[in-house]
C-alpha positions, 0 to 999 in steps of 0.5 A: 289624385286630388286637385290642387289645394286652391280647388278643394275645400280643405285648402280654403284658409290658404286662399283667403288673402282678402278675407278678414282674420276673424273670418279666416280663423273661423274657417280654419279646419281642426286637422291640417291637410298635411296630415293626410299625406302621412297616412298609409295607403293614402295614394289609393284612398285619397278621400280618407280623413286624417286625425288632428294628430298622427300618433306612432307608439314604439311601445315599451323598449329597453333604455338606450334603444334608438327607436326608428320608424319609416313613414311614407309621405305621398303627394296626393295633389296635382301640384309639387310638394316638399318638406320646407321645415321640421320642428321638434319638441324634444332633443330625443327626436330626429327627423330625416325628410326626403330631400326632393320635391314630390311630384303629383302621385309620388311617394318618398320615405320620411324617417323619424328616430326617438332616442330613449337614452335621453329619458326614463319611463313613458314619454310623448313628443311632437314633430311639426312638419311643414310642407309647401312651398306654394300651399303651406300646411304643417303636419302634427305627429306625436311619437311616444315610447316607454323607456324601461329602466330595468332593461338596457340595450348597448348600443341602442340599435342594430345599425348595418350602415350601408352594405352591398346587396347579398353581402354577408354581414352581422351586428351584435348588441348586448341586452341587460336586465337589472330588475328584481325578477330572478328568473327573467329570460329571453325565450325567443325572437318572434318570427317575422317576414323580415330579411333578418336572421336573429341569434340569441345567446345568454352571456350572464355571469355565474355569480348570483349578483351578476346581471342577466345579459344576452348577446343578440346577433343579427345578420342579413339574409342573402336575399335581403332587398335593396333599399332603406332597412327599418325593422323591429325585432320582438323578443319574448321574455318571461316577464308577465308585465312586459313580455315583449322587448323590441330592438330596432334595426337600421341600415341601407342595402345597396343594389348592385346598380343604381339608376338615375331614372327608370322611366323616360318619356319623349312627348310630341317629337316630330316625325323625322326629328330627334329627342334624347335623354341621358341616364346615369347608372352607378355600380356599388362594386366598381367599374363595369360595362354595359353590353351594346344594344342591337339596332331597333326598328321602333325609333328608340336608339340606346347608346352605351359607353364601351369601356369599363367605369364605375359610372356609366352614362347611357343616352336614349334617343327617340327618332320617330319614323311615323306618327303614333306612340311607342312603349318599350322596356329596355333591358340593359345587361352588364358584366356584373355578377354574371349579367346583372340586368336593369330595366328602363321604361321608354315611352315616346310620341311621334307627331306628323309635322 
């Protein structure tokens, strides 16, 4: 993890309150330090250099496609960071920044969409994402795509919305070709490791002047993981100039249980004293119960509510009987789906008075 902005060179312009504007301008780096936070794997390699402008290319897509990309925003510094402002150069762009403060070494998803229904041909637009509030820098990200006029997609994205994990669900979109190539065809979906099944069906009319149409039906695999869904389906075609057509898939796969905190830490609790924290657990399917926990001998006490409810509050107490550290994983077993389990990591430090 890097030190706070005040202690590292790339933050120098932020601490020049008593330096003349000319000197400050001369010392301003060409690359905003905020660009680093959007680099893949920057958490593991915080010394990586970022380019002055980050670029994501959606490639050539059917006109009307809602292109979606999921960035990972990682705070590599030792001070809290959050997105404080987002500006965009075009109405075709939308940004969905994380709504929380990122603590040091914490990551979150930053989703960006580009609506190709609002332009034809090649287009490149820019997002300006300001991070702060204590140290301020604006990341520059260029999003680009080529919206094909001869191929259209309706609707422009496969959107599952919010679905329960393991539920059977499918969406169908129509792909239409209006170009001059008479034998234009979709031959297959490029195999991927995505959590999707794809079915392609030719639904073109029989008349010679009818456009070529395909129904693309996308379904979730039963083992699709919980979380935000942001996938791209690549379709092979017989077009030698643009052999791949891309279709975006979005949605949220909701886990049976969501937990407000998966890690609880009690620092410097006196022996014989007590500290407690509450955790909120929600179920996607309705009321549920958590099985009571047996007494433990490590000073950790878990209190559950016996009645069924869609939201359960679990109280975790730490009563150290001796000085030293305790680290345990607490398994909370519910009555959902034959015994859904969620795990909470508990750490505590008991100190002698």
